[in-house]
GUDREN-996438 format. One record per residue (C-alpha): z, x, y; residue number from 1; residue in three letters. Coordinates in pm, 1 decimal. Example, Ala and Ser with C-alpha at 12.3 -4.5 7.8 and 13.67 -1.06 7.14 Angstrom:
% residues 2
c3,c1,c2,num,residu
780.0,1230.0,-450.0,1,ALA .
714.0,1367.0,-106.0,2,SER .
***
This chain:
% residues 331
c3,c1,c2,num,residu
5040.0,10857.7,12870.0,1,UNK .
4956.1,10491.8,12928.9,2,UNK .
4587.6,10406.1,12956.2,3,UNK .
4476.5,10291.6,13302.9,4,UNK .
4454.4,9916.5,13353.9,5,UNK .
4091.3,9798.5,13341.0,6,UNK .
3932.5,9665.5,13657.6,7,UNK .
3982.7,9300.3,13747.5,8,UNK .
3633.5,9194.8,13637.1,9,UNK .
3697.6,9337.0,13289.9,10,UNK .
4031.3,9157.1,13275.1,11,UNK .
3873.6,8823.5,13363.5,12,UNK .
3605.8,8879.0,13101.5,13,UNK .
3874.5,8948.1,12842.3,14,UNK .
4030.1,8604.4,12904.1,15,UNK .
3714.4,8451.0,12756.1,16,UNK .
3660.1,8712.3,12486.5,17,UNK .
3980.2,8791.9,12302.2,18,UNK .
4269.1,8748.0,12541.3,19,UNK .
4505.5,8916.4,12783.6,20,UNK .
4875.4,8994.1,12819.7,21,UNK .
5043.7,9040.9,13156.2,22,UNK .
5365.9,9004.1,13349.9,23,UNK .
5346.5,8706.9,13587.3,24,UNK .
5477.2,8793.6,13932.4,25,UNK .
5712.2,8623.5,14177.3,26,UNK .
5906.2,8415.5,13926.5,27,UNK .
6279.6,8349.6,13941.7,28,UNK .
6506.2,8201.1,13673.9,29,UNK .
6821.6,7992.9,13714.3,30,UNK .
7053.8,7934.8,13419.8,31,UNK .
7237.4,7600.9,13414.7,32,UNK .
7506.2,7606.3,13146.0,33,UNK .
7790.3,7377.4,13049.0,34,UNK .
7844.3,7042.0,12878.4,35,UNK .
7704.2,6849.7,13176.1,36,UNK .
7405.2,7075.2,13251.8,37,UNK .
7148.1,6814.1,13148.7,38,UNK .
7317.0,6513.2,13306.9,39,UNK .
7377.2,6704.2,13631.6,40,UNK .
7014.6,6812.8,13665.2,41,UNK .
6903.6,6460.9,13572.9,42,UNK .
7064.0,6335.3,13896.4,43,UNK .
6895.9,6602.8,14108.7,44,UNK .
6537.4,6645.0,13985.2,45,UNK .
6227.1,6427.0,13974.8,46,UNK .
6196.9,6435.2,13596.5,47,UNK .
6427.3,6327.7,13313.9,48,UNK .
6643.3,6621.0,13206.3,49,UNK .
6932.6,6461.4,13019.1,50,UNK .
6714.4,6413.9,12710.6,51,UNK .
6540.9,6752.9,12734.5,52,UNK .
6562.6,6876.0,12377.9,53,UNK .
6528.8,7221.3,12228.2,54,UNK .
6161.3,7267.0,12147.5,55,UNK .
6027.2,7111.0,12465.6,56,UNK .
5965.9,7215.5,12825.3,57,UNK .
5905.0,6998.1,13131.2,58,UNK .
5793.9,7028.8,13488.1,59,UNK .
6016.3,6888.0,13760.9,60,UNK .
6059.9,6889.9,14135.5,61,UNK .
6361.3,6909.2,14364.7,62,UNK .
6325.9,6699.5,14678.8,63,UNK .
6495.0,6669.8,15013.8,64,UNK .
6639.1,6329.7,15105.4,65,UNK .
6304.5,6266.9,15278.7,66,UNK .
6120.2,6304.4,14947.5,67,UNK .
5966.2,6641.5,15034.6,68,UNK .
5962.1,6912.1,14769.0,69,UNK .
6210.6,7193.0,14813.9,70,UNK .
6108.5,7354.3,14484.8,71,UNK .
5912.6,7296.1,14165.9,72,UNK .
6039.1,7399.9,13824.2,73,UNK .
5941.4,7465.4,13468.0,74,UNK .
6251.9,7365.7,13270.8,75,UNK .
6344.5,7425.0,12908.0,76,UNK .
6654.7,7434.2,12691.1,77,UNK .
6772.3,7726.8,12479.6,78,UNK .
7093.4,7807.0,12293.2,79,UNK .
7281.3,7886.4,12614.2,80,UNK .
7178.9,7587.3,12824.7,81,UNK .
6886.7,7494.8,13048.5,82,UNK .
6659.0,7740.1,13228.0,83,UNK .
6481.8,7654.1,13553.6,84,UNK .
6182.1,7872.7,13641.4,85,UNK .
6071.7,7864.9,14004.2,86,UNK .
5919.0,8078.9,14275.9,87,UNK .
6128.5,8393.3,14317.4,88,UNK .
6144.7,8360.3,14696.2,89,UNK .
6326.3,8027.4,14654.3,90,UNK .
6565.7,8120.5,14375.6,91,UNK .
6876.2,8223.3,14576.3,92,UNK .
6866.4,7929.9,14819.2,93,UNK .
6787.6,7668.6,14555.0,94,UNK .
7060.9,7795.8,14323.4,95,UNK .
7308.1,7777.0,14612.4,96,UNK .
7195.8,7427.1,14713.8,97,UNK .
7215.1,7288.7,14361.4,98,UNK .
7557.5,7446.1,14315.0,99,UNK .
7685.5,7249.8,14615.3,100,UNK .
7627.9,6924.1,14427.5,101,UNK .
7788.2,7017.0,14096.0,102,UNK .
8126.7,6880.1,14214.0,103,UNK .
8323.5,6777.6,13902.0,104,UNK .
8037.7,6816.4,13656.8,105,UNK .
8081.4,7074.6,13382.8,106,UNK .
7782.5,7282.0,13488.3,107,UNK .
7756.0,7644.7,13599.6,108,UNK .
7455.1,7794.1,13774.5,109,UNK .
7368.4,8163.5,13763.3,110,UNK .
7078.1,8393.6,13842.9,111,UNK .
6905.4,8472.7,13513.7,112,UNK .
6621.9,8670.5,13675.2,113,UNK .
6762.6,9021.6,13619.9,114,UNK .
6841.9,8950.6,13255.0,115,UNK .
6510.1,8805.5,13141.3,116,UNK .
6145.5,8909.1,13160.7,117,UNK .
5841.2,8683.4,13144.0,118,UNK .
5518.5,8778.1,12967.2,119,UNK .
5201.9,8569.3,12986.9,120,UNK .
4939.8,8565.4,12712.1,121,UNK .
4611.7,8377.7,12722.9,122,UNK .
4278.7,8355.9,12546.2,123,UNK .
4132.7,8277.2,12207.0,124,UNK .
4315.0,8565.1,12040.8,125,UNK .
4652.9,8502.3,12202.0,126,UNK .
4803.7,8294.6,11919.6,127,UNK .
4713.6,8554.9,11657.2,128,UNK .
4853.1,8831.9,11876.5,129,UNK .
5182.9,8646.7,11917.4,130,UNK .
5213.4,8599.9,11543.4,131,UNK .
5126.4,8964.3,11475.5,132,UNK .
5403.9,9064.2,11716.0,133,UNK .
5654.2,8848.0,11528.7,134,UNK .
5655.6,8569.4,11786.5,135,UNK .
5578.8,8199.1,11736.7,136,UNK .
5280.6,8027.3,11900.6,137,UNK .
5365.5,7658.8,11956.7,138,UNK .
5051.8,7446.4,11933.9,139,UNK .
5108.1,7164.4,12183.5,140,UNK .
5138.7,7208.5,12562.2,141,UNK .
5499.9,7197.0,12682.3,142,UNK .
5636.1,7276.2,12335.0,143,UNK .
5866.3,7573.9,12281.5,144,UNK .
5982.5,7786.3,11989.3,145,UNK .
6246.7,8054.7,11958.7,146,UNK .
6241.9,8392.6,11784.4,147,UNK .
6577.5,8563.1,11818.0,148,UNK .
6656.5,8580.3,12189.8,149,UNK .
6294.5,8508.8,12289.9,150,UNK .
6153.6,8168.8,12385.0,151,UNK .
5778.0,8107.8,12365.7,152,UNK .
5639.6,7817.1,12569.2,153,UNK .
5293.8,7669.4,12518.2,154,UNK .
5149.2,7600.8,12861.4,155,UNK .
4849.6,7383.7,12955.2,156,UNK .
4512.6,7553.8,12918.0,157,UNK .
4378.3,7750.6,13211.8,158,UNK .
4001.4,7770.8,13252.9,159,UNK .
3974.2,7616.5,12907.1,160,UNK .
4177.8,7895.1,12746.7,161,UNK .
4511.8,7849.4,12566.3,162,UNK .
4816.5,8005.0,12731.5,163,UNK .
5170.8,8091.3,12630.4,164,UNK .
5468.4,8227.1,12819.4,165,UNK .
5721.4,8452.1,12647.6,166,UNK .
6070.9,8470.1,12799.7,167,UNK .
6286.8,8742.0,12648.9,168,UNK .
6566.7,8984.9,12732.8,169,UNK .
6449.8,9232.8,12994.1,170,UNK .
6524.7,9527.8,12766.6,171,UNK .
6283.8,9395.5,12502.1,172,UNK .
5990.6,9326.3,12733.1,173,UNK .
5819.7,9665.0,12726.1,174,UNK .
5821.6,9681.9,12346.7,175,UNK .
5690.5,9325.3,12318.2,176,UNK .
5415.4,9394.9,12567.4,177,UNK .
5306.4,9702.7,12372.4,178,UNK .
5298.0,9500.8,12050.0,179,UNK .
5089.8,9226.2,12211.6,180,UNK .
4856.2,9485.3,12366.2,181,UNK .
4741.4,9588.3,12017.4,182,UNK .
4520.5,9276.8,12016.4,183,UNK .
4519.7,9169.1,12383.8,184,UNK .
4396.6,9348.5,12695.8,185,UNK .
4671.4,9434.9,12946.2,186,UNK .
4601.1,9247.1,13269.0,187,UNK .
4733.8,9222.1,13622.1,188,UNK .
4946.1,8933.2,13746.6,189,UNK .
4644.5,8822.8,13954.1,190,UNK .
4470.4,8707.3,13636.4,191,UNK .
4769.8,8492.0,13546.8,192,UNK .
4776.2,8348.9,13898.9,193,UNK .
4412.1,8244.2,13857.5,194,UNK .
4481.2,8082.1,13520.4,195,UNK .
4769.5,7888.0,13676.8,196,UNK .
4537.4,7763.1,13948.6,197,UNK .
4277.2,7663.8,13692.0,198,UNK .
4541.6,7467.0,13500.2,199,UNK .
4604.1,7259.5,13811.7,200,UNK .
4980.3,7308.5,13800.5,201,UNK .
5119.3,7371.5,14152.0,202,UNK .
5413.4,7593.4,14238.3,203,UNK .
5614.6,7544.2,14555.3,204,UNK .
5702.4,7866.1,14740.2,205,UNK .
5899.5,7933.1,15056.8,206,UNK .
5592.0,7883.4,15274.2,207,UNK .
5527.0,7533.4,15138.0,208,UNK .
5882.6,7400.6,15120.7,209,UNK .
5918.5,7044.6,15252.4,210,UNK .
5543.5,7007.8,15305.0,211,UNK .
5464.7,6766.6,15021.8,212,UNK .
5583.6,6450.9,14854.7,213,UNK .
5538.8,6518.0,14477.9,214,UNK .
5225.2,6302.5,14441.1,215,UNK .
5052.9,6490.3,14724.2,216,UNK .
5027.3,6790.4,14489.8,217,UNK .
4969.7,6583.2,14172.2,218,UNK .
5313.8,6660.6,14030.0,219,UNK .
5330.2,6325.2,13851.1,220,UNK .
4978.9,6377.3,13708.0,221,UNK .
5094.3,6695.0,13531.5,222,UNK .
5412.2,6534.7,13397.2,223,UNK .
5663.8,6645.1,13658.9,224,UNK .
5788.4,6304.1,13776.5,225,UNK .
5954.3,6022.1,13583.9,226,UNK .
5948.7,5678.0,13743.1,227,UNK .
6186.9,5537.0,13483.1,228,UNK .
6488.6,5760.2,13547.2,229,UNK .
6775.6,5697.7,13784.6,230,UNK .
6817.9,5807.0,14141.5,231,UNK .
6774.7,6159.7,14273.9,232,UNK .
6739.4,6293.7,14629.5,233,UNK .
6428.0,6141.2,14788.1,234,UNK .
6367.5,5902.7,14496.1,235,UNK .
6306.8,5594.9,14713.9,236,UNK .
6033.5,5768.9,14912.2,237,UNK .
5867.9,5908.7,14599.1,238,UNK .
5871.3,5561.3,14440.4,239,UNK .
5734.7,5400.0,14756.9,240,UNK .
5445.3,5646.3,14760.5,241,UNK .
5367.6,5551.5,14401.8,242,UNK .
5387.1,5174.1,14421.2,243,UNK .
5316.6,5069.1,14779.7,244,UNK .
4980.9,5233.4,14831.5,245,UNK .
5103.0,5468.7,15102.5,246,UNK .
4964.3,5790.7,14955.7,247,UNK .
4682.3,5936.3,15164.4,248,UNK .
4672.2,6290.3,15023.1,249,UNK .
4608.5,6456.6,14689.3,250,UNK .
4557.5,6807.0,14549.4,251,UNK .
4221.3,6948.5,14446.6,252,UNK .
4081.5,7268.5,14302.0,253,UNK .
3894.9,7455.2,14574.6,254,UNK .
3693.3,7774.0,14613.3,255,UNK .
3630.4,7996.5,14911.6,256,UNK .
3488.7,8336.8,14994.9,257,UNK .
3669.7,8636.1,15137.2,258,UNK .
4030.7,8738.8,15094.0,259,UNK .
4279.8,8524.5,14906.2,260,UNK .
4457.3,8302.2,15160.8,261,UNK .
4832.9,8276.8,15180.4,262,UNK .
5012.5,7963.0,15070.3,263,UNK .
5038.3,7707.7,15354.1,264,UNK .
4711.2,7821.5,15517.2,265,UNK .
4567.9,7509.3,15680.6,266,UNK .
4226.6,7355.2,15610.2,267,UNK .
4016.8,7177.2,15872.3,268,UNK .
3717.9,6945.5,15907.2,269,UNK .
3451.1,7036.0,16165.3,270,UNK .
3469.8,6688.6,16319.0,271,UNK .
3843.3,6719.0,16384.1,272,UNK .
3911.4,7077.0,16499.2,273,UNK .
4258.6,7002.8,16637.3,274,UNK .
4410.5,6838.6,16331.6,275,UNK .
4430.6,7007.3,15988.6,276,UNK .
4330.2,6787.2,15695.8,277,UNK .
4494.7,6994.0,15425.9,278,UNK .
4684.5,7301.4,15316.5,279,UNK .
4654.6,7571.2,15051.7,280,UNK .
4926.7,7530.8,14787.4,281,UNK .
4843.7,7827.9,14562.3,282,UNK .
4544.1,8064.0,14554.9,283,UNK .
4421.2,8361.1,14351.4,284,UNK .
4124.9,8596.0,14327.9,285,UNK .
3834.7,8438.5,14137.9,286,UNK .
3618.3,8604.0,13870.1,287,UNK .
3297.3,8525.2,14058.8,288,UNK .
3435.3,8675.7,14379.7,289,UNK .
3625.4,8511.3,14660.6,290,UNK .
3918.6,8295.6,14561.7,291,UNK .
4008.4,7978.2,14379.2,292,UNK .
4300.2,7769.0,14489.3,293,UNK .
4489.3,7444.7,14476.1,294,UNK .
4478.2,7262.1,14806.9,295,UNK .
4643.8,6944.4,14927.1,296,UNK .
4388.0,6739.3,15120.5,297,UNK .
4353.2,6404.6,15285.7,298,UNK .
4181.0,6188.1,15027.3,299,UNK .
3906.2,6089.5,15271.8,300,UNK .
3839.6,6458.3,15351.0,301,UNK .
3788.8,6582.2,14996.2,302,UNK .
3421.6,6489.1,14986.9,303,UNK .
3320.8,6645.1,15318.3,304,UNK .
3277.9,6986.3,15478.6,305,UNK .
3597.1,7190.2,15487.6,306,UNK .
3690.3,7519.8,15650.1,307,UNK .
3980.3,7759.7,15605.4,308,UNK .
4214.6,7833.7,15895.6,309,UNK .
4012.8,7656.2,16162.8,310,UNK .
3718.7,7419.2,16201.9,311,UNK .
3491.9,7725.1,16230.0,312,UNK .
3654.0,7924.5,15949.6,313,UNK .
3497.3,8018.4,15618.6,314,UNK .
3375.6,7722.1,15408.9,315,UNK .
3593.8,7573.9,15136.8,316,UNK .
3428.5,7395.5,14844.1,317,UNK .
3605.1,7129.8,14636.3,318,UNK .
3580.8,7160.5,14258.2,319,UNK .
3716.5,6971.6,13958.6,320,UNK .
4063.7,6991.9,13810.7,321,UNK .
4118.0,6965.5,13433.4,322,UNK .
4262.1,6616.2,13484.9,323,UNK .
4149.4,6310.2,13677.9,324,UNK .
4273.1,6266.4,14035.4,325,UNK .
4299.8,5903.9,14150.9,326,UNK .
4097.9,5814.1,14458.1,327,UNK .
4186.7,5544.4,14706.0,328,UNK .
4504.7,5477.4,14897.7,329,UNK .
4729.3,5421.6,14597.6,330,UNK .
4862.9,5690.3,14369.9,331,UNK .
***
């Protein structure tokens, strides 16, 4: 009989003392295969994909013609092509939309979600646990390594702790998780969600589609936008936001009390109760109680009093991301 999962407080504590293993929730995977997979995606996404080599992963966005994000991806290459990881609630529609633009390119898109499982490992002992389980532990963020049919991706630190993602055939996931659990505490997906928030890497979901230009959620600050590549849908608007000083919003780490808010929950200032000044992008339960989240805010609102849901809602406090956020009107 499997041992019961420890309570959430114990799981959070284990992140700092040893490490955890879990199955991240609400992730979908799209396989893009074929000789033109890289060049096709290069014309569609905000980041360079044509030179994406085995051994590396990149963030990228997919924009509407108006420059608003339809999806955000973690992309990497394996022996069968390129994999795009995105929010599961967007996977079918985004796969269909991308497929419409393949035209004569030698590229085939398919739903990889049923065939692959994703494990997340984090903490000081995570690298040793991966190695003990026969899996590599790439050292640099956004580097990848393969072991048989598994791909291990080094992600940016969350809450100061190293993180890796293991993508492997679904039939191998349970055995791999048991092997990793010898040294790591099994944890709920909520712990992984919090680590993602702490890393400052946003994920677009159905609720936040077409709400943000990439810079409004710091996508270029975390390496998800290339300003040297060729055109893609919305490229002119994204470039204008970068170079013409038109950006008035950015993303910050925030904390609030009470239940975890849903993505797209609006944030208000007391002095302007009719007009929201921001929106929750992602949020997760916090170790100290309440919730931590990533919120897009008007730049001039980030230093003032903020409230969730309405001008009289529960207070929202702005914290610090693990990277610098530019202030002022320009990106």
